[in-house]
Structure formats: C-alpha cells, structure tokens
N, C-alpha and C positions, 0 to 999 in steps of 0.2 A: 505493499499499497505506501501512496504519495503523502508526505505532505506538502501541502499545497498553503501560500498566506494571498498572495496577488492574484485576484482574479483574471486579471489579461496574460497572465500568465498562462493558464489553466489549459488553454489550446496549443499554447507549446508543446507541452510537456504528454498529451495524449497518446501519442504511440511508444510511449515505455509500457514493457511489458509491468501492468499491476494490477492489483486485483480493487481498486477504487482509492479514495481518498481516506488515509486512517486518521487524518487532522488537519482541519480548516480551523483558524482561531478566528472567531467573530473578530475579535479588536483590529485583528491585522484588513480582514477585510475592510471594517469600517476604515480604517487608515489611507487603501490603497483605491477603497471604491466609493466611499461617503466622502472621502477627505474633512470630515472634520468630526469634534467630539458631540455627542449628543447633547449634554447641556448645554455647548454654544449654542446648538439648534433652538433647545427651548427657553434661554435664558439670552437673549442678543445684547440685553441692557448692560448686564455684566462685562460687556466686552467693549474692549478701546474702540477708539475710530477707525484705526485700520483693519481691526482683526472682523468688527461688525460690518464692515465693506469687501471685506474679503469671502465671509460668510453669504453676505445679500448677491453677490456675484456668483455662488457656488448656488444656489437654491432658487437663481433667476429662472422666472417663470410658474413657482410656485407659490401657492398663497400659505399654504399650509406645509409648513416646514417639519414636521414631524413624519408629512406623507413624501417629501424628501428623501429622509433618510431611509423609511420604511421602504420605496421603490428603489434607493440605490442598493441597499441591503441585500433584496431580494434577486436583484440583477447580479449581483456578486452571487449570491452564494448559487442562482441557476446556472449560471453560468461556468462554474465548479462543475457543479453535479451534472452537464448536460456534456462536458468534458471528457467524463470518465462513463455517462451512461451504458450499462443499464448495471455498474459496480456501482457498491456502498458509497456514500461519503457521510463520514463524522464530521457537523460543526460544533466545535465547544463553544459554549455560551460565555459568556462578557465577564470579563473582570476588572473592567474599566473604573478608576477613581473618580469619586465626585470634585469638580471642579473646587475649590475652597477659596479662592481670588481670581479676580480679573485677569492679570496677570498669567496664571496656570490655564487659560482656558485655551481652545483648540480651534484653529481658522485656517485655511490653508495648508502649506506642504512644510510648514516651517519644524524645526524641532518639539516647539511648543505643542504642533497640532499632533504628537503622535499619541498613540492609546498608551497610558503608564500601564506597569505589572506589578 
C-alpha cells in the first residue's frame, strides 16, 4: 500500500504495484488541496489584512467558506481514491491544532499555513 499526501500527485503514482493507499492524512490533503486552515475560513476576522486577502482570493466564488472547505477536501480525497480504484484508501482524520492568535492563522502557501501536529 502507498502513503500519499498530495492529491495532485495521486495520478503520477497510479501505475505502481500497490494494493491501495494505506495512509492519506487529512491535514496534508488540506494543506495541498484546500490551502488554508479551517479556522481561518471560519474566523477571517482573526486574520491580519494580508492573510484575509489571501483567504478571499482562495475562496473567490464561494459565498460559504465552509462549502469551499468541503468541496476542496472532497475533491482531494476523491482524486486519491480514483487513482487507486477499486483498491481501498485509508484516510486518517485530522489532528489540527486550533488557532490561538491571528499570527498563528493559516492562509496561503507560507510556512504559517501548514497544519501542525
């Protein structure tokens, strides 16, 4: 079984002889596919102006930022699953830390945006 973190890489590895995906970590799928911490989507008022602008750009076209999160997350998981069909894919649920200050928020590809363990 493979371990995959990036949904966009799933179809690069589809020919490897594996019996599915043994681990796809949700927080890595969020980092690569959603590109913003869930709490930043729920509480944009806690972000500084630059991070708020980055979140606005990512979620452009979405009135509901929660919908943006679920759409992007579902797309990432589906992409990994489709690359290994009909074999099983194990997705481990999140262990995100909750933001304590605006400076620990996550927006965009900066190091601050990576999920923490």
